[in-house]
Structures are given as structure tokens and as C-alpha cells.
C-alpha positions in Angstrom: -71.5 46.7 -31.1 -68.6 44.2 -30.9 -67.8 44.9 -34.5 -67.8 48.6 -33.7 -65.4 48.1 -30.8 -63.0 46.1 -32.9 -63.0 48.8 -35.6 -62.0 51.5 -33.1 -58.7 53.3 -33.9 -56.5 54.6 -31.3 -57.2 58.1 -32.4 -60.7 57.7 -30.9 -59.0 57.4 -27.5 -56.9 60.5 -28.0 -59.8 63.0 -28.3 -59.2 65.9 -26.1 -55.7 64.9 -25.1 -53.2 67.7 -24.7 -50.0 67.6 -26.8 -46.9 66.3 -25.1 -44.4 68.6 -23.5 -40.9 67.3 -24.5 -37.4 67.1 -23.3 -34.3 66.6 -25.3 -32.2 63.5 -24.6 -29.2 66.0 -24.4 -30.9 67.6 -21.4 -29.6 67.2 -17.8 -31.3 65.6 -14.9 -31.7 69.1 -13.4 -33.5 70.0 -16.6 -35.9 67.0 -16.1 -36.4 67.9 -12.5 -37.4 71.5 -13.4 -39.6 70.3 -16.2 -41.5 68.1 -13.8 -41.9 70.6 -11.1 -43.1 73.4 -13.5 -45.5 71.2 -15.6 -47.1 69.2 -12.8 -47.1 66.1 -15.1 -46.3 62.7 -13.7 -43.6 62.1 -16.4 -42.0 64.1 -19.3 -41.3 62.6 -22.7 -37.6 62.4 -23.9 -36.9 62.7 -27.6 -33.8 61.9 -29.7 -33.8 65.4 -31.1 -33.3 68.9 -29.7 -35.9 71.3 -31.3 -35.2 74.3 -29.2 -35.7 72.6 -25.7 -32.2 73.6 -24.8 -31.9 77.4 -25.4 -28.9 78.2 -27.7 -28.1 74.6 -28.5 -28.1 73.3 -32.0 -30.4 70.6 -33.2 -28.4 67.5 -33.1 -30.6 65.6 -35.6 -28.9 65.3 -39.0 -30.4 67.3 -41.8 -33.1 65.3 -43.5 -33.0 62.8 -40.6 -36.6 63.1 -39.7 -36.9 59.5 -38.8 -34.5 60.0 -35.9 -36.8 62.5 -34.3 -38.6 60.0 -32.0 -39.6 59.6 -28.5 -37.1 57.3 -26.9 -38.3 57.2 -23.3 -39.7 59.1 -20.4 -38.6 60.5 -17.0 -40.6 60.6 -13.9 -39.8 61.8 -10.4 -39.2 58.3 -9.1 -36.4 58.0 -11.7 -34.8 61.0 -10.3 -35.3 60.1 -6.7 -33.8 56.6 -7.0 -30.9 58.1 -9.0 -30.1 60.6 -6.2 -30.5 57.9 -3.6 -27.4 56.2 -4.8 -24.6 56.5 -2.3 -22.2 58.4 -4.6 -25.0 60.8 -5.6 -26.1 61.4 -2.0 -22.6 62.7 -1.2 -22.8 65.3 -4.0 -26.3 65.6 -5.5 -25.4 68.8 -7.2 -23.0 66.9 -9.6 -25.5 64.1 -9.9 -28.1 66.7 -11.3 -25.8 67.5 -14.1 -25.9 64.0 -15.5 -27.8 63.6 -18.8 -31.3 62.3 -18.8 -29.9 59.4 -21.0 -29.2 57.6 -17.8 -32.8 56.9 -17.3 -33.5 55.6 -20.8 -33.5 51.8 -21.0 -31.1 50.3 -23.4 -33.3 47.3 -24.0 -37.1 47.0 -24.3 -39.6 49.8 -25.3 -41.3 51.6 -22.4 -42.7 53.9 -24.9 -43.7 52.9 -28.4 -44.9 55.0 -31.4 -48.2 54.1 -33.0 -50.1 55.5 -35.8 -53.5 57.1 -35.2 -55.3 54.6 -37.5 -53.9 51.5 -35.5 -56.6 49.4 -34.0 -57.5 49.0 -30.2 -56.2 45.5 -30.4 -52.8 46.6 -31.7 -52.5 49.0 -28.9 -53.4 46.3 -26.3 -50.8 44.1 -27.9 -48.1 46.6 -27.4 -49.0 47.3 -23.9 -48.8 43.5 -23.1 -45.4 43.5 -24.8 -44.1 45.9 -22.2 -45.0 49.3 -23.4 -46.2 51.7 -20.7 -46.9 54.7 -23.0 -48.0 54.8 -26.5 -47.0 57.8 -28.5 -49.8 58.8 -30.9 -49.7 61.7 -33.4 -52.4 64.1 -32.8 -54.8 64.7 -35.8 -55.8 68.4 -36.2 -58.4 69.0 -38.8 -61.4 71.1 -39.5 -62.2 74.8 -39.4 -60.5 75.4 -36.2 -57.2 73.7 -37.1 -55.2 76.9 -37.5 -56.5 78.3 -34.2 -55.6 74.9 -32.4 -52.1 75.0 -33.8 -51.6 78.5 -32.8 -52.8 77.7 -29.1 -50.5 74.6 -29.0 -47.6 76.8 -30.3 -48.2 79.3 -27.5 -48.4 76.6 -24.8 -44.8 75.7 -25.6 -45.6 72.1 -26.7 -43.1 70.8 -29.3 -43.6 69.7 -32.9 -41.6 66.7 -34.1 -41.7 65.8 -37.8 -44.1 68.6 -38.3 -46.5 66.9 -35.9 -47.6 66.8 -32.3 -48.0 63.8 -30.1 -49.9 62.6 -27.1 -49.6 59.8 -24.5 -51.9 56.8 -24.5 -51.7 54.9 -21.3 -52.8 51.6 -19.8 -55.2 53.5 -17.8 -56.7 55.2 -20.9 -57.4 51.8 -22.5 -58.9 50.2 -19.4 -61.1 53.2 -18.9 -62.2 52.9 -22.5 -63.0 49.3 -22.0 -65.0 49.8 -18.9 -67.3 52.1 -21.0 -68.1 49.1 -23.1 -68.2 46.6 -20.3 -71.6 45.3 -21.4 -69.8 43.4 -24.4 -67.8 41.6 -21.7 -70.4 41.0 -19.0 -69.9 37.2 -18.7 -66.2 37.7 -18.2 -66.4 41.1 -16.1 -68.5 39.5 -13.4 -66.2 36.5 -12.9 -64.0 36.6 -9.7 -60.4 37.4 -10.4 -59.1 34.1 -8.9 -61.0 32.3 -11.7 -59.3 34.4 -14.4 -55.6 33.6 -13.6 -54.7 37.3 -13.2 -53.5 37.3 -9.6 -49.7 37.7 -9.9 -48.0 36.2 -6.8 -44.6 36.1 -8.3 -43.8 39.7 -9.0 -44.8 40.9 -5.4 -42.0 42.8 -3.7 -42.4 43.3 0.1 -40.4 45.1 2.8 -40.9 44.8 6.5 -42.3 47.8 8.3 -39.0 48.2 10.4 -36.6 47.6 7.5 -34.6 50.6 6.2 -36.6 52.5 3.5 -33.5 52.2 1.3 -34.0 48.4 1.2 -37.0 49.3 -1.1 -34.9 51.0 -3.8 -34.3 47.9 -6.0 -37.9 46.9 -5.7 -39.0 50.4 -6.6 -37.1 50.2 -9.9 -38.8 47.0 -10.7 -42.2 48.4 -9.5 -41.7 51.3 -11.8 -41.1 48.9 -14.7 -44.0 46.7 -14.0 -46.3 49.6 -12.9 -46.8 48.2 -9.6 -45.7 49.0 -6.0 -43.7 47.9 -3.0 -45.8 46.3 -0.2 -45.0 47.1 3.4 -45.9 44.1 5.6 -45.8 43.4 9.4 -44.2 40.3 10.9 -47.2 38.1 10.1 -46.9 39.1 6.4 -50.1 41.2 6.6 -50.2 44.2 4.4 -50.0 47.5 6.3 -49.2 50.0 3.5 -47.1 50.5 0.5 -44.2 52.7 -1.0 -45.6 53.5 -4.3 -44.0 55.0 -7.4 -47.4 56.8 -8.0 -47.1 58.4 -4.5 -43.4 59.3 -4.9 -44.1 60.8 -8.3 -45.9 63.6 -6.2 -42.9 64.2 -4.0 -40.1 66.6 -4.3 -36.4 65.8 -4.2 -36.1 66.3 -0.4 -37.7 62.8 0.0 -34.3 61.4 -1.1 -33.0 62.2 2.4 -36.0 60.5 4.0 -35.4 57.3 2.0 -31.8 57.3 2.9 -32.4 57.8 6.6 -35.7 56.4 7.8 -37.4 53.0 8.2 -40.0 51.9 5.7 -42.8 52.6 8.2 -41.5 56.1 8.9 -41.3 56.8 5.2 -44.9 56.0 4.9 -45.6 58.7 7.5 -43.3 61.1 5.8 -44.9 61.0 2.4 -48.5 61.0 3.8 -50.6 63.7 2.2 -50.7 65.9 5.4 -47.0 66.4 5.1 -44.1 65.0 7.2 -44.2 65.5 10.9 -41.7 67.8 12.3 -40.1 65.1 14.6 -39.5 63.1 11.4 -38.0 66.0 9.5 -35.6 66.7 12.4 -34.8 63.0 12.7 -33.8 63.0 9.0 -31.6 66.1 9.4 -29.8 64.5 12.4 -29.1 61.3 10.7 -27.7 63.2 7.5 -25.4 65.1 9.9 -24.3 61.8 11.7 -23.4 60.4 8.2 -21.8 63.7 7.2 -24.0 63.9 4.1 -23.7 67.7 4.1 -24.7 68.2 0.5 -27.9 66.1 0.9 -28.7 68.1 4.1 -28.3 71.4 2.0 -30.5 69.9 -0.7 -33.1 69.0 1.9 -33.1 72.4 3.6 -33.1 74.3 0.2 -36.2 72.2 -1.0 -38.0 72.4 2.2 -38.2 76.2 1.9 -40.5 75.7 -1.0 -42.3 72.4 -0.2 -43.0 70.0 2.6 -41.8 66.7 1.1 -45.0 66.0 -0.8 -46.6 68.2 -3.3 -50.0 69.7 -2.3 -53.0 69.6 -4.5 -54.0 73.2 -4.7 -55.1 73.6 -8.3 -58.3 72.2 -9.8 -57.1 72.7 -13.4 -55.2 70.3 -15.5 -51.6 71.4 -15.8 -51.3 69.6 -19.1 -53.9 71.8 -20.6 -53.8 75.2 -18.8 -50.3 75.8 -17.6 -47.5 76.8 -19.9 -44.2 74.9 -19.8 -42.1 76.8 -17.4 -44.9 78.4 -15.5 -46.0 77.6 -12.0 -44.6 74.9 -9.5 -45.2 71.2 -9.4 -47.2 71.6 -6.2 -50.0 72.9 -8.4 -50.9 69.3 -9.1 -53.6 68.3 -11.5 -57.1 68.1 -9.6 -57.5 64.8 -11.5 -55.1 63.2 -9.2 -56.7 64.2 -5.9 -58.2 60.7 -5.3 -54.7 59.3 -5.5 -53.3 62.0 -3.4 -55.7 61.7 -0.5 -54.7 58.2 0.6 -51.0 58.3 -0.1 -49.4 55.3 1.5 -52.6 53.5 2.2 -52.7 50.4 0.0 -55.8 49.8 -2.3 -56.9 46.1 -1.7 -59.4 43.6 -3.0 -60.0 40.0 -2.4 -59.5 36.9 -4.6 -63.3 36.6 -5.0 -63.8 40.1 -6.2 -65.1 40.5 -9.7 -63.0 41.8 -12.5 -65.2 44.7 -13.2 -65.2 45.7 -9.5 -61.4 45.7 -9.5 -61.1 47.6 -12.6 -63.4 50.4 -11.2 -61.4 50.4 -8.0 -58.2 50.9 -9.6 -59.5 53.7 -12.0 -61.2 55.6 -9.2 -57.9 55.7 -7.3 -55.9 56.5 -10.5 -53.5 53.5 -9.9 -52.7 50.7 -12.3 -52.8 47.9 -9.8 -54.8 46.6 -6.8 -53.3 44.5 -3.9 -55.1 41.1 -3.4 -55.4 40.2 0.3 -57.1 37.4 2.2 -59.8 38.0 4.9 -57.1 38.5 7.5 -55.2 41.0 5.2 -52.5 38.5 4.4 -51.0 39.5 1.1 -52.0 37.0 -1.7 -50.7 38.9 -4.8 -51.5 41.8 -7.0 -53.7 42.5 -10.1 -52.4 44.9 -12.6 -53.9 46.7 -15.7 -51.7 44.6 -17.8 -53.3 41.4 -16.4 -56.8 42.9 -16.9 -56.0 43.8 -20.5 -54.7 40.2 -21.2 -58.1 39.0 -20.4 -59.8 41.5 -22.7 -57.3 40.8 -25.5 -58.4 37.1 -25.4 -62.0 38.0 -25.4 -61.6 40.6 -28.4 -59.8 38.0 -30.4 -62.8 35.6 -30.1 -65.0 38.5 -31.4 -62.9 39.0 -34.4 
């Protein structure tokens, strides 16, 4: 069985995955915002070509330059939120929305990496541990129904690049796949996490409950890069909640005003799944008026007419599979995310003596890529991430080779 696992190709993990919906790097922030709202996806892929994503615009890839047609990054709601939270953009969000999505693409490092379908599972894990968050895998369409599948994908407005379609492979996909083969790692999986050297106490960013929510913005950028979160602690250093990129990805742009005006503790209440309390909504509006942020207030009032700060989960179908690009609203979130949506700002925690497999299952069940580690009195001790878990399995897989 160990030999079978080592022989697995990444295409085995892509079975049933929908093709990526794509955005051109020549699109604007407003285009990305619209794409996220309409698709319901957590992020949208950004490509170096055009391929009709901008109506009436010419493809900017040179003739014959198929090698240039690549996924160069991704944009999520947190990128847009933190961008709009900049002081200069708060004053004029309309202008900020006309910036190109290239402002979100990292100039160094590779958040997304291309990988061929016949690459091994070990190769995929290696790329994740080098810093990749999403692996871009070509979809293989074969068999008697291939023409039908191609037609269905074309009708769904998903895009072909280099005459191929692609899907994401994420950290979560790989961890979930390994859990299904956990019997191979039984001796390692039952060990407590404090014996495996995967509790990260260095990359833990905290904000006090009464601190301005805006003080979490630099930490949110780092959390997005590391696929973690920002811890909210009390005066004794005990964990009381979090401001998570995974939660903010379910918000609409009116949360920008809340981040700019509320405390960290109040922001947790604002982004709770039940929606922001009316007194907090009014407090945000009053503080925007005090700071003469008229344009930000207009953005908030315009958005609140169609949402309540947090997108509701009203659809049980997967938007990636059943909704066409440009159809519906982002508040028709995928039913698969309901477990994450229910708790919102409540932090998922484990203890140093929790077993590796227990922590893996805990993270997967809540659809997050990390679990906070706390002592018995809830004092924050660190964080365990999917990347840390995959490092353990990488070492174990190499001993099997």
C-alpha cells in the first residue's frame, strides 16, 4: 500500500474538480470584486493572458507565445479588503477599484505553481512546503464523454489556456487525501503534536481585544501569505477569538468601513455569522462621518442595500460546479463551507498533547488550514498549520521510498 501511495499522481487528486474560472491580469480590482461575488469562490485565478475575459479587449499574449499563458497568481476578498483599507483608498474607494489586479500579484515567490498531471504526490508536497498555496493542474478529459464534458465546460464560461483547462489543488486537498491513507502513518499520526516539532510559536500574530481593528491589517497580510490567522487575546494573553482571512473572504466590501472604525473585539461581533448588530452598524457610520470619509460611507450604504456585512449561506450547491460565471451573487456561498461559516470569529483550538490525526481532522472538519494551540487555561501557545503537518508526512514518505 505504501508503494501505491508513492506512485500516486496529482491527477488522482483532481478527479471531479471543476475547471478554474479565470481573470486576466489586465482586469481591474472592480472586475475581481465582481467575479468573487458572482462566482461564490474563495479566490479567482489571475492569468498573464486575456482570452476574452475583458469584453472587446484584444488578447495581449504575443502570437505563438503560448508559454506566456500562465496562472500568475490569485485574488481573494481579503486582498481587496486590505487594499481598500489603505488610508488613501478609504478616501476614494471608487478610484481604488479601478486599479489593476496586478497590485495583488507578488513580485517574488510563487503562491501558485503549475504542475503536470503526472507529477507525484511527493512533488506536490514539496511545492507546498516551498511556499505554494495553490497548484495549477491541467484537467485531463478523456473517454467517450469527453466531447460532452468539453461542451459543458465551455457553456459554464470557464476558460481554456493553451487549449487546456485547469483546476486548483490546495493544501487542504492533499491533507484530506493523506487522512484517507492514515493507516500507513499510524505510528506517527497518534503522536502528540508537541513531540513532532510542528507547533509554530514564532509566526503567531496577536491583537488585543480593545486595540483598533486596523492594527490587525499588517498581520492579516502575513496571515494570508502563511495561511494562518490573527489571534485576539485578552490582557492575560488568553485567546478569545480571531480575525481570520477565511472569515473575511466571506464578507463583502462594506467590512472595510468596520475595520477602519471599530476595535478588534467589535469587529469580531460585526463579522459574526448572524450579521452585524444595528448598534455597531450605526457606530461605524457615525465614525466615518466624524472622519469625513464620505466616499467610504457611500460604499458602505450602497453595499448594505444588498448584503449585511457577511455573506449568508443560502445555497447547498457548489458554485464552482453549478453556477455560471456572472450568474448569482456571492451570498450564495457553497454549502461545503457551512461548517466554517457557522463559527465565524470563534477560534478552533487544540492542546499540545493532542494527537496529529485529531488535529488534522479538526482542521478539515472546520475547513481551515490551521488550528490554534492553547494551554489548559487557554493561554496561547502557538499554531499548527497544514504546511507543518505536510512536513511530517513528507519526511515519512521519503523513508518509504
